[in-house]
N, C-alpha and C positions, 0 to 999 in steps of 0.2 A: 613788293616781293623782295626777298633777299636770299641769299645762300651763304652759308658757311662751309667754305671749301675744306677747312680743316676737319669737318666731320664727315665729309664725303667719302663713301666706299667704293665709288667708281663703277657702280653696277650698270649705269646706263638706262635705268628705267625711265628716267625724266625725259631724256632725249628720244626715247622711243615714244612717250606718251605725248610730248608737246615738242616736237622738233623744230618748230617755228621760233620757240622760246629758249630752249636748252640745247646745249652741246656738250660733247666731251672732250676734254683737253687731250689732245693725241699724246702728248709726252706724259702726263701723270694719270690720265683717265679720270680725272675729277670733272665736276659739272663746271660748265660755263654758261653764263647767261648771254643769250643773243640780243635780248632787250629786258629793260627794267619796267617797261610800261606796255605790256602786250595788249593787242586789241580785244575789245570786249568778247568777241565770238571764240576767243581761245580760253576765256575765263574758266570754264569747266575742265578742260584739259590740264590747265596750270594747277588748279585745286586737286585734281586726281593725281598729278604728278608730286605734289606736297604731300597728300594723304598717304601715298604708297611709297614715299622714299624711305628705304629701310634704315638710313642713318638720321633722318630728321633734319636734313641739312637745309631743305628749302622751307621757307617761312612766307606766308601770305601777311602782309603788313595789316593790321587791324583785325587778325582773326587770332584766336587763342593758340599758342604753341602746342604741339602734341607731345 
C-alpha cells in the first residue's frame, strides 16, 4: 500500500474508514499512514478506503490503480 500525499484532498474518509491504518496530518489535513503493512483482518477496510478515496491518493500494491 502506498499513498501520494500530493494528491490528497484532506477529506479524512480514509481515517474514518480504517483509523488503525490511516490518520490525518493535523497541520495540513492530508493522509498519513500509521502502518504500511496492516493486519489481514483490516484488508477489507483498507480496500474500501482506497476505493472511495476521492483523490485516488491511496494505492494497494498489486492492484490496478483506479
